[in-house]
Structure formats: C-alpha cells, structure tokens
C-alpha positions in Angstrom: -2.1 -48.1 -10.8 -2.7 -44.4 -11.5 -1.8 -43.5 -7.9 1.5 -45.5 -8.3 2.5 -43.5 -11.4 1.4 -40.3 -9.7 3.6 -41.1 -6.7 6.4 -42.0 -9.0 6.1 -38.6 -10.8 6.1 -36.7 -7.5 9.1 -38.6 -6.1 11.0 -37.7 -9.2 10.3 -34.0 -8.8 12.4 -32.2 -6.1 10.8 -29.9 -3.7 13.5 -27.2 -4.1 12.9 -24.3 -6.3 14.4 -24.2 -9.8 17.1 -21.7 -10.9 14.4 -19.3 -12.0 11.8 -17.5 -9.8 8.5 -19.3 -9.5 5.2 -18.4 -7.9 2.0 -20.2 -7.2 -1.3 -18.3 -6.7 -4.4 -20.1 -5.5 -7.7 -18.6 -6.5 -10.1 -21.0 -4.8 -12.5 -18.7 -2.8 -13.8 -20.4 0.2 -13.0 -24.0 -1.0 -10.6 -26.1 1.1 -8.1 -26.8 -1.6 -4.3 -26.9 -1.3 -1.6 -26.7 -4.0 2.1 -27.4 -4.2 4.4 -26.2 -7.0 7.3 -28.3 -8.3 9.6 -26.8 -10.8 12.8 -28.4 -12.1 14.5 -27.8 -15.4 12.3 -28.9 -18.3 9.2 -29.7 -16.2 6.8 -27.6 -14.0 4.0 -29.3 -12.1 1.4 -28.4 -9.5 -0.2 -30.9 -7.2 -3.8 -29.8 -6.2 -5.5 -31.6 -3.4 -9.3 -31.4 -2.8 -10.2 -31.4 0.9 -13.9 -30.7 0.2 -16.8 -33.1 0.3 -17.7 -32.5 -3.3 -15.8 -32.7 -6.6 -14.2 -29.6 -7.9 -13.2 -28.4 -11.4 -9.7 -26.8 -11.4 -7.5 -25.2 -14.0 -3.9 -24.3 -13.7 -2.4 -21.7 -16.0 1.4 -21.8 -16.4 3.0 -18.5 -17.5 6.6 -18.1 -18.6 7.5 -14.4 -18.4 5.5 -12.4 -20.9 4.4 -15.4 -23.0 0.8 -16.5 -23.3 -0.3 -18.9 -20.5 -0.8 -22.6 -21.0 -3.8 -24.1 -19.3 -4.3 -27.5 -17.8 -7.7 -28.7 -16.4 -8.8 -31.4 -14.1 -11.9 -32.6 -12.2 -10.8 -33.6 -8.7 -13.0 -35.9 -6.7 -13.6 -35.4 -2.9 -10.4 -36.3 -0.9 -8.4 -36.9 -4.1 -5.6 -35.0 -5.8 -4.4 -34.2 -9.3 -1.1 -33.3 -10.9 -1.1 -30.8 -13.7 2.2 -30.3 -15.5 3.8 -28.3 -18.3 7.0 -28.6 -20.2 8.2 -25.2 -21.6 9.7 -25.1 -25.1 11.7 -22.0 -24.4 14.0 -21.0 -21.6 12.0 -20.1 -18.4 12.5 -16.5 -17.3 10.0 -16.4 -14.5 7.3 -19.0 -13.8 3.9 -18.1 -12.5 1.2 -20.7 -12.0 -2.4 -19.6 -11.2 -4.8 -22.3 -9.9 -8.5 -21.6 -9.9 -11.1 -24.0 -8.7 -14.9 -24.1 -8.4 -17.4 -26.7 -7.2 -18.4 -29.2 -10.0 -22.0 -28.8 -11.0 -24.0 -32.0 -10.3 -24.6 -34.1 -13.3 -28.2 -34.2 -14.7 -29.6 -37.6 -14.2 -32.1 -37.4 -17.0 -35.2 -37.9 -14.9 -38.1 -35.5 -15.1 
C-alpha cells in the first residue's frame, strides 16, 4: 500500500524543473545511492534509492535562498527507496537540496 501511494506521489510530480533554479547535491561517499529532485510550485521532493546491500540512514536538507535549511530523514532498506519532501511557506528564490547518507549501524541484539 505504501508503494502505491509513493508511486502516486511521484506520478503527480513532473520531472521538469520549476520556475526557480534548483540544485541537488549528493554527499554519499562511496555508497551506491542515487537521487532525483522534483520541484513544482508548492512542493519540492527528492527520491533517494539505495542500491547497497545494507540499510542506509539519509538526510535531505532543503534550502530556499538564504533561509535556514529544513531537514528530512529516512532509513532506507537495501534495494528500496524513500521520498523526502518539503513545502516552502515563502516564495522560492533558489532551491538547494543536499542529501547525505551513511551506512546504518547494526542493531544491538541484547545478547552478551
């Protein structure tokens, strides 16, 4: 069901750039992760896909000109993707999205 709504969200976002300049920077080191930026009017979203064999923890920081950035975070399982979005409250002057990811630390199983 989640994938259906995700696909519906992506289908509703055009691939063309918005009327304002937008930039996507990926800071993922040697991880095999891809990102796609969608920006249209009142919504900006980035789709991050994990091609690694391990889960990754990612954050996307959306910046509108000189304003303070708004962060969105997600843990993305191996072979899965996540959409992180932001709706600006002010007119967008210039959109910059910085995505940074790192390997998710293995969970402690509580056994000694």
